[in-house]
C-alpha positions in Angstrom: 13.8 17.3 35.5 10.6 17.7 37.4 8.7 17.3 34.1 10.9 14.4 33.0 10.2 12.4 36.2 6.5 12.7 35.7 6.7 10.9 32.4 8.5 7.8 33.8 6.1 4.9 33.5 7.2 2.4 36.1 6.7 3.4 39.7 9.8 1.6 40.9 12.1 3.1 38.3 10.5 6.5 39.1 11.5 6.1 42.7 15.1 5.4 41.9 15.2 8.3 39.4 13.8 10.6 42.1 16.7 9.5 44.3 19.1 10.2 41.5 17.7 13.7 40.9 17.7 14.5 44.7 21.4 13.4 44.9 22.3 15.5 41.9 20.7 18.6 43.4 22.7 18.1 46.6 26.0 17.6 44.7 26.2 13.9 45.4 27.0 13.0 41.9 28.4 9.5 42.5 25.2 8.6 44.3 23.2 10.1 41.4 25.0 7.9 38.9 24.4 4.7 41.0 20.7 5.5 41.4 20.3 6.2 37.7 21.8 2.9 36.8 19.5 1.0 39.2 16.6 2.9 37.7 17.6 1.6 34.2 18.0 -2.0 35.5 14.6 -1.9 37.2 12.9 -0.5 34.2 14.3 -3.2 31.9 13.3 -6.0 34.3 9.7 -4.6 34.6 9.4 -4.3 30.8 10.6 -7.9 30.4 7.7 -8.9 32.7 5.2 -6.6 30.9 6.2 -8.0 27.4 6.0 -11.5 28.7 2.3 -10.9 29.6 1.7 -10.0 26.0 3.1 -13.4 24.9 6.4 -12.1 23.5 8.6 -15.3 23.3 11.9 -13.5 23.9 10.5 -11.7 27.0 9.0 -15.0 28.3 12.4 -16.7 28.0 14.1 -14.0 30.0 11.4 -13.9 32.6 12.0 -17.6 33.2 15.6 -16.8 33.8 14.7 -14.1 36.2 12.4 -16.4 38.1 15.2 -18.9 38.6 17.4 -16.4 40.4 17.3 -17.0 44.2 17.5 -14.2 46.7 20.7 -15.7 48.2 22.5 -16.0 44.8 24.3 -12.6 44.2 26.4 -14.2 41.5 23.3 -14.9 39.4 22.0 -11.4 40.0 25.2 -9.8 38.9 25.4 -12.0 35.7 21.8 -11.1 34.8 22.5 -7.4 35.5 25.6 -7.6 33.3 23.5 -8.8 30.3 20.6 -6.4 30.8 21.6 -3.9 28.1 22.2 -6.7 25.6 18.8 -8.1 26.3 17.2 -4.7 26.0 18.9 -4.0 22.7 19.4 -7.3 20.9 16.6 -9.5 22.0 13.8 -7.0 22.9 14.8 -4.0 20.8 13.8 -1.7 23.7 16.8 0.5 22.8 18.9 1.1 19.7 22.6 0.2 19.4 23.6 3.9 19.9 21.4 4.2 23.0 22.9 1.0 24.3 26.5 2.4 23.9 25.5 5.5 25.9 24.0 3.4 28.7 27.1 1.2 28.6 29.1 4.2 29.6 26.6 4.8 32.5 27.2 1.3 33.6 31.0 1.6 33.5 30.9 4.9 35.4 28.5 3.5 37.9 31.0 0.6 38.6 33.7 3.1 39.2 31.6 5.2 41.5 30.4 2.1 43.5 33.8 0.7 44.1 37.1 2.0 45.4 39.7 2.7 42.7 42.7 1.7 44.8 44.7 4.6 43.2 48.3 5.3 44.5 47.3 8.7 45.9 44.0 7.5 47.3 41.9 9.8 45.1 38.5 8.5 43.9 36.6 9.2 40.8 34.3 12.2 41.1 31.9 12.6 38.1 31.2 16.2 37.1 27.7 17.6 37.5 27.2 17.7 33.7 27.9 14.0 33.4 25.4 13.1 36.2 22.8 15.3 34.6 23.4 13.8 31.1 22.9 10.3 32.4 19.6 11.2 34.0 18.3 12.7 30.8 19.6 9.9 28.6 18.2 7.2 30.8 14.8 8.8 30.8 14.6 9.7 27.2 16.0 6.4 25.9 14.1 4.1 28.2 12.2 5.1 31.3 9.5 7.3 29.7 8.7 4.8 26.9 6.4 1.9 26.9 7.9 -1.5 26.1 8.0 -1.2 22.4 8.2 -4.4 20.4 11.0 -5.6 18.1 11.8 -8.6 16.0 8.9 -10.8 17.1 6.3 -8.2 16.4 7.8 -7.5 13.0 7.6 -11.1 12.0 4.1 -11.4 13.4 2.9 -8.4 11.4 4.5 -9.6 8.2 2.8 -12.9 8.5 -0.5 -11.1 9.3 -0.2 -9.0 6.2 0.2 -12.1 4.1 -2.9 -13.7 5.5 -6.2 -13.5 3.4 -7.9 -11.9 6.4 -5.7 -8.8 6.2 -7.8 -5.9 4.7 -7.0 -4.7 1.1 -8.7 -1.4 1.9 -6.1 1.2 2.9 -8.2 2.8 5.6 -9.0 -0.5 7.2 -5.3 -1.5 7.0 -4.3 1.7 8.7 -6.8 1.2 11.5 -5.5 -2.3 12.1 -1.8 -1.5 12.0 -1.9 1.7 14.0 -3.2 0.0 17.1 -1.0 -0.2 20.2 -0.8 -4.0 19.7 0.7 -3.6 16.3 2.7 -0.7 14.8 1.7 1.7 17.6 4.4 0.4 19.9 7.2 -0.7 17.5 10.7 0.9 17.5 11.7 2.8 14.4 14.1 -0.1 13.5 11.1 -2.5 13.6 9.0 -0.3 11.3 12.0 0.0 8.9 12.5 -3.8 8.9 8.8 -4.4 8.2 8.8 -2.0 5.2 11.9 -3.7 3.8 10.3 -7.1 4.2 7.2 -6.0 2.3 9.3 -4.5 -0.6 11.4 -7.7 -0.7 8.2 -9.8 -1.0 7.2 -7.9 -4.0 10.4 -7.5 -5.9 12.8 -10.2 -4.7 10.6 -13.2 -3.8 10.5 -15.8 -6.6 7.1 -16.9 -5.4 4.3 -15.2 -7.5 2.3 -12.3 -6.1 -1.5 -12.5 -6.5 -3.5 -9.3 -7.0 -5.1 -9.8 -3.6 -1.8 -10.1 -1.9 -0.4 -7.1 -3.8 -3.4 -5.1 -2.6 -2.7 -6.1 1.0 1.0 -5.3 0.7 0.2 -1.9 -0.8 -2.3 -1.2 1.9 0.2 -2.0 4.6 2.8 0.3 3.0 0.2 3.1 2.9 -0.3 2.6 6.7 3.4 2.7 7.3 3.7 5.9 5.2 1.0 7.6 7.2 2.3 6.4 10.6 6.1 6.9 10.0 6.5 9.0 6.8 10.2 9.7 7.4 11.1 6.0 7.8 9.0 5.1 4.8 10.7 7.7 2.6 14.1 6.5 3.9 13.3 2.8 3.0 12.0 3.8 -0.5 15.1 5.9 -1.2 17.7 3.5 0.1 16.2 0.1 -0.6 13.6 0.2 -3.4 16.0 1.4 -6.1 18.4 -1.4 -5.3 15.7 -4.0 -5.4 14.5 -2.9 -8.8 18.0 -2.8 -10.3 18.7 -6.4 -9.0 15.3 -7.8 -10.1 15.1 -10.0 -13.2 12.5 -9.3 -15.9 9.9 -11.6 -14.3 10.1 -9.8 -10.9 10.5 -6.4 -12.5 7.2 -6.8 -14.4 5.5 -6.6 -11.0 6.2 -2.9 -11.1 3.2 -2.4 -13.4 0.4 -3.6 -11.0 2.4 -2.1 -8.1 2.5 1.4 -9.7 -1.2 1.2 -10.4 -1.6 1.2 -6.6 1.4 3.4 -5.6 2.1 5.5 -8.6 3.8 8.2 -6.4 6.8 5.9 -6.2 7.5 6.3 -9.9 9.5 9.5 -9.1 11.9 7.3 -7.1 12.6 5.0 -10.0 16.0 5.8 -11.5 16.5 6.5 -15.2 18.3 3.2 -15.8 15.3 1.2 -14.5 12.9 3.4 -16.5 14.8 2.3 -19.6 14.4 -1.3 -18.6 10.7 -0.8 -18.0 10.3 0.7 -21.4 12.1 -2.3 -22.9 9.7 -4.6 -20.9 6.6 -3.0 -22.4 8.0 -3.3 -25.9 8.9 -7.0 -25.4 5.7 -8.1 -23.6 3.0 -10.1 -25.4 -0.6 -8.9 -25.4 -1.4 -11.6 -22.8 1.3 -10.3 -20.5 0.2 -6.7 -21.0 -3.3 -7.8 -19.8 -1.9 -10.1 -17.0 0.3 -7.3 -15.5 -2.4 -4.7 -15.9 -0.1 -2.4 -17.9 -2.9 -0.4 -19.4 -4.1 0.8 -16.0 -1.2 3.1 -15.9 -2.4 5.2 -18.9 -4.6 7.3 -16.6 -2.0 8.0 -13.9 1.5 7.9 -15.5 2.2 10.1 -18.5 5.6 8.6 -19.2 4.5 5.0 -19.3 1.3 6.1 -21.2 3.2 7.1 -24.3 5.0 3.7 -24.3 1.7 1.9 -24.0 0.3 3.7 -26.9 3.3 2.9 -29.1 3.0 -0.8 -28.1 -0.7 -1.1 -28.7 -0.5 0.6 -32.1 1.8 -2.2 -33.2 -0.7 -4.9 -32.4 -3.4 -6.2 -34.8 -7.0 -5.2 -34.2 -7.9 -8.4 -32.4 -5.0 -8.0 -30.0 -5.7 -4.3 -29.5 -9.3 -5.0 -28.5 -8.4 -7.7 -26.0 -5.7 -5.5 -24.4 -7.8 -2.4 -24.2 -10.8 -4.4 -22.8 -8.7 -5.3 -19.7 -8.9 -1.7 -18.6 -11.2 0.5 -20.8 -10.1 4.1 -20.5 -11.0 7.5 -22.1 -7.3 7.6 -23.2 -8.2 4.8 -25.6 -11.4 6.4 -26.8 -10.5 7.1 -30.4 -8.9 3.7 -30.7 -11.9 2.0 -29.2 -14.4 3.7 -31.5 -12.2 2.8 -34.5 -12.0 -0.9 -33.5 -15.8 -1.0 -33.0 -16.4 0.6 -36.4 -14.0 -1.9 -38.1 -15.6 -5.1 -36.5 -15.3 -8.0 -38.9 -17.8 -10.3 -37.2 -21.0 -10.2 -35.2 -19.2 -11.4 -32.1 -16.4 -8.9 -32.4 -19.0 -6.1 -32.8 -20.8 -7.1 -29.7 -17.6 -7.6 -27.7 -16.1 -4.3 -28.7 -19.3 -2.4 -28.2 -19.9 -3.8 -24.7 -16.3 -4.0 -23.5 -14.7 -1.0 -25.2 -17.4 1.5 -25.8 -20.0 1.2 -23.1 -17.5 1.5 -20.1 -16.4 5.0 -21.3 -19.5 6.2 -23.1 -20.6 8.5 -20.3 -17.6 10.7 -21.2 -18.6 11.1 -24.9 -19.2 14.4 -26.6 -21.3 14.9 -29.7 -18.5 14.1 -32.1 -17.7 10.8 -30.2 -21.3 9.6 -30.4 -21.6 10.6 -34.0 -18.5 8.6 -34.7 -20.0 5.5 -33.1 -23.2 5.9 -35.1 -21.4 6.5 -38.4 -19.1 3.5 -37.7 -22.0 1.2 -37.0 -23.9 2.3 -40.1 -21.0 2.3 -42.5 -19.5 -1.0 -41.3 -19.0 -3.5 -44.2 -17.4 -6.4 -42.3 -15.2 -8.8 -44.2 -17.8 -9.8 -46.8 -19.6 -6.5 -47.5 -22.2 -7.3 -44.9 -22.7 -4.9 -42.0 -21.4 -6.8 -38.9 -22.6 -4.3 -36.4 -26.2 -3.6 -37.2 -26.8 -7.2 -38.0 -25.3 -8.6 -34.8 -27.9 -10.5 -32.8 -27.5 -8.8 -29.5 -26.4 -5.4 -30.7 -29.8 -3.9 -29.8 -28.9 -4.3 -26.1 -25.6 -2.5 -26.7 -27.4 0.5 -28.3 -29.9 0.5 -25.5 -27.1 0.6 -23.0 -25.3 3.3 -24.9 -28.5 5.4 -25.0 -28.7 5.2 -21.2 -25.0 5.9 -20.6 -24.9 9.0 -22.8 -28.2 10.4 -21.6 -26.4 12.1 -18.6 -23.5 13.4 -20.8 -23.5 17.0 -22.0 -24.7 16.1 -25.5 -27.3 17.2 -28.1 -28.7 13.9 -27.0 -32.2 14.0 -28.6 -31.1 15.2 -32.0 -28.3 12.7 -32.3 -30.4 9.7 -31.3 -33.4 10.8 -33.4 -31.0 11.1 -36.4 -29.5 7.7 -35.8 -32.9 6.0 -35.4 -34.1 7.4 -38.7 -31.0 6.2 -40.5 -31.2 2.7 -39.2 -34.9 2.6 -39.7 -34.4 3.5 -43.3 -32.1 0.5 -43.5 -34.8 -1.7 -42.0 -33.3 -2.1 -38.5 -35.4 -1.7 -35.4 -34.2 -2.7 -31.9 -37.0 -3.2 -29.5 -35.2 -2.2 -26.3 -33.9 1.0 -27.9 -37.2 1.8 -29.5 -39.0 1.6 -26.1 -36.5 4.0 -24.5 -36.8 6.5 -27.3 -40.6 6.3 -27.2 -40.7 6.7 -23.4 -38.6 9.9 -23.7 -40.7 11.1 -26.6 -37.8 11.1 -29.0 -39.8 9.2 -31.5 -43.6 8.6 -32.0 -45.0 5.3 -30.8 -45.7 2.8 -33.5 -49.4 2.5 -34.3 -50.7 -1.1 -34.7 -53.3 -1.7 -37.5 -56.7 -2.6 -36.1 -59.3 -4.5 -38.1 -62.7 -2.7 -38.7 -65.2 -3.5 -36.0 -67.9 -3.9 -38.7 -66.2 -7.2 -39.9 -66.9 -8.8 -36.5 -70.3 -10.6 -36.7 -71.2 -10.6 -33.1 
């Protein structure tokens, strides 16, 4: 109890709890209960004033009620005292419903101790020592040692803040912001739970669309909640997320794809029935929807969805495949990308596929991959028997970029590029930017320009 009393925050409440402990130690258990209840009342009143200073609307309302009570108006004092636990629980969320029920019993026993019972035999209520001690510990642990944590108002304020464009999309910055004492640092568990539920509802229940920027902010805030309150976060995911997914229509359920690209660890929480629905969504989505909902991003982080994406893409025509893969080029699409580049049917498609499908992943190429690109470029016949790759107007810039990207890869780089240069040179192609890089690295000999004989110059 000596350690407990040191942690009581408010000096006035601490004085009353000291009196309660002193009475308990002398066996005056009725006096102990009365002093404990007064300590609870004083602590709640002081927290109302403290929260009011931080502009909490509910606290400001009750502080105004307090200020109206006159010193010569005991009826108003008793009425306010009678409502204190309701204020602390329902309006300010300083205590939970269970904690309130325990403190209600303290209030009832205090009333019995403070007034005569008028029993027939004249006996009076005498609380046992264990009861007096339990009330001391409960009052301290439930209320007296804690700062005035915030409830409904702070939850709504934080939810509105997360929806603001100024809220950071970066997870570390979001954690720094939300973990401060003015935000989630002083919120009751119920408030944290409600905020997490509101965020999930915004994603999967709200009919209003969710932009990528907003989804990033919502995901960053969930990450902060997970780090600060992992048990509450897991509870909300297990109890609420599954239900929201099962109730979501197809339009809202499609949001699972960009959401999983940010929080793929939640895939393990998705039940089999919803996984079947998600598989059906992928099969039914148009190429435009696949790009819009960033489905291809999941190929790198979700093996189950990856196989479904491959099956869907392989059913598309080449033009659709190229557009879908270009939204998120990945090494998992490497063979498909090289094939699409090799089968280009126009100059524009050759340049697009080279720059959007090949270059972004070319640093991962091995010798076989690079040879496949070279062979595909050389052997391309287009739609009219004309090579659409080597003849494309800006393809030289692509090959120059490919040279730079593959230079750091563990390749037989010099031999491969020398061989490619010889083959295209034999066909009459020479790309200036590529030639300069090959020359600078001594892969090829500089071209020698013909000079006229000086004897032909008369002066």
